[in-house]
N, C-alpha and C positions, 0 to 999 in steps of 0.2 A: 640917494637911496636910502630909502628908509629902516631904522634901526630899531630891533628890536624894545621893548621895554622892560626892563628891571626890577621888579618888584619890590618897592624901601622894605626891609624887616622891620619892625618892631620891636622898637626898645622894651625890656621890662625887668621886673626888682625881681632879685634874688628866691623874693618873698611868694612874688606871684610865678613866679618859673617853678622852683619846688613843690606847687601846692599843684601845677598845670601838671607836672612831671607826676604827679601822686597820683593826680584822675586818672591819666593816661594810662599807669601799669593799672591799677583796677580798674576800668575797660579792659585792655589786651589780656591781664590775665588770665593761664588757660584752664578749665573748669575742669574741676577733677569731684570724681563721689567725697572725696575726705573733704575738701572745702564747704559741701552744701550744707548743711544744720539738721535736716530731713537724715542727710546718707550714717554723720555722725549720729544720731538718735535711733536710727538701728541699729549702724553696729552695734550702740551700748546695750543696748536691749537684746543681738544675738550672743553680746562679748560674756550677759550675765545669764545666757541659759544654761540647768544646768547640764542639759544632754551635752552640751556641744565642753563646758568647763572640762578641763584632765582632772579625776578626783587627786590627788596627790599628796599621801599619806603625812602629818604633821613629826617629824622626830624631833626628841633634841637637838642643840646643839653639839658639835664633833668636841671632847675632849679634848684640852689643851699640856701641851707636854708639860714634865713637870721644869726647874728653874736647873740652870745646864749646874750651878752648883751642886746639885744632889743628883748627877748623871755622873759616874764613870766611864768613859768610854776610849774603846780599844779597837782595831784594826787586827783585821787576821786575813789567813790566805784561803778561798771559798773553796768547794771540796763536792763533787759529782759533776755530771754532764756540765758544760760550757767553754772547753775549751781553756786555752793557757791564759788566755787573760782572767779568769777565775781563781785557775789555779797554779799561778805564779804570780800574784801580783794579792795586794792587803786591799780587797775593793771590797772585803765583808766586814759589814757593822757590829758591834758587839758592845750591849748597855746594862749596866748595873745601877740597880735603883739603888743607892744606900740608906734613904731609912727603910724597904723595906725591904731589902734586899731582892729582888725580883730580877732576871737575868735574861735578857730582849735581843736575841743577832738575826742577822737580817741581809740574804746574799740574792734578794730575789732579784738585784740587773744588777750589769756589768761596773754602770757607776756607780763609787763611793758615793758621793753630792746625793743620791738617790734614794741609796741605800740609808745613810743616816736621816732623810727625812722621815724614811720606808718606819726603820725600828723607833724613831721618836712618836710616829703615830702611834704605831703598839704599842708602847709603853704607856703610854698617856692611857688609851683601852682597855691595858691591863690595871691600871691602878684607879681607871673610876669603875669599872664589876667590882675591885676590891673594893669600893669606899661606898658603893652607893650597892653593890646589888641587882635587887631583883631595878632596878631603880635605874640603872643605865643605860644609858645607850645601845647597846650592844644588846642586852633581851630584850631589850623595846622594843628592836630590829629583829630582832631572831623570833620574837613571839607571832611578832606582825607575819615576818615571812611561814612560820608557818597553819594562820589561820588564810591567809591567800592558797597554803598550800593544801591544805582540808577542805578551804570553803571549792576549790579548781576539780578532787577529788572527790566529792560531794557534789560536781553541776556532771563530772562523766559519771556515776553509780546512776543516775536517776535519768544519764539520755541512753543510757546504757539499759536499763529498767525499761523505760520507756519502751526502747526498739522490741525487747523478750516481747512487751505486753501486745503490743502491734501483730508481733507474729505467728502469738497466740489465738488470737484473734484471726486472725486467718484459716488458721487452723479450723480455728471450733466454726467459724460458717463453711470452711470446703465441708465437715460434717456437717451442719443442718443443709448444704446440697444434698449431701449424697446421702443422708435419709429422704426426707425429702425423696429423691430420686426411686426411694428403693418404697419408700408409700407407698409412689404413683404407681412401681412397677407391681406392689400387691391387691392395691385397687382394677390396675391393668387386669389381672391373674384370676380377683374375685369377680368382676363382672366377664368373661369366657370360660368361668365356671358354671355363674347362674345362665349362661346362654344355651353353655352345654347341658344341662341341667332340663330347662325347658325344652327343646329336644328332642331330650332322651326321652320324657315328658310326653312332650307330641307321638315321639315313636311308640311310646309300647299304646298311649292308647292307641295309637291304627293301627295295631297288633292287637289288641283288644278285638275295636271292630270287625275288622279279618276275621277273627277266629268267632265272634259274635255269626258273621254274614257265614261263615262254611258251614255251623253248627247248625243254622235257622236250613239250608240247603239238603243235609245230613236230615234234618229230618221231614223234609218235606219231601226228599226222594221214600222217604220208608214207610208216608201213610199214604193207607188204600183208598180207592176212590168208593166214592161208597156208592154209587148203580155197580156199578163189579162183583161186591159182593149179592145184590138183591138176585142177581143172574148166575149166580153158581149157584146157588142152594133153590133155581128155584126148573 
């Protein structure tokens, strides 16, 4: 009975095995658009295209809250809508900046922790406005928003002005068409009047000719023949 021959496995060193595995991993690596250098180059070109990049304004960083030793913090009961969680619990936060005397109260949420963070951020913005004035972050952000609103309003006015101009142009074109139609009617009337005048002149000439014929016949009828006069004298 014949037995199947099993091939003998070759033993290899660890370095050779690692090199072989790396070669096979590179060969069997699935191709992707990110692995090809050409695609990466095109992707870099697309990423640097100005039309594809979102224009984000560069604002100054948010101011940091003052140190804890300069703040007097207290918790109060909230007021207004929100239920018992606000009206019966000390979730509202009140901060007082000791060097300047600025007082900030916050009850934006039902959570005391979130209200503390929001109150400190509001206090930092208030101090930034006090110290920097027009160069503060809130002033710069407000100016940018104002310019954006003005730009959008200007674009809308330009759009409506263009639409009004197109409407007025359509009305003017319609008026010119009406004037052309009226001019054609006037020309037709003038042409018909000319034809009528010619017909009337031809009729007048025919009447004149008929009148002249009748007068000639009358003259011929009244004229006495020469032979009849001589016979009567004899």
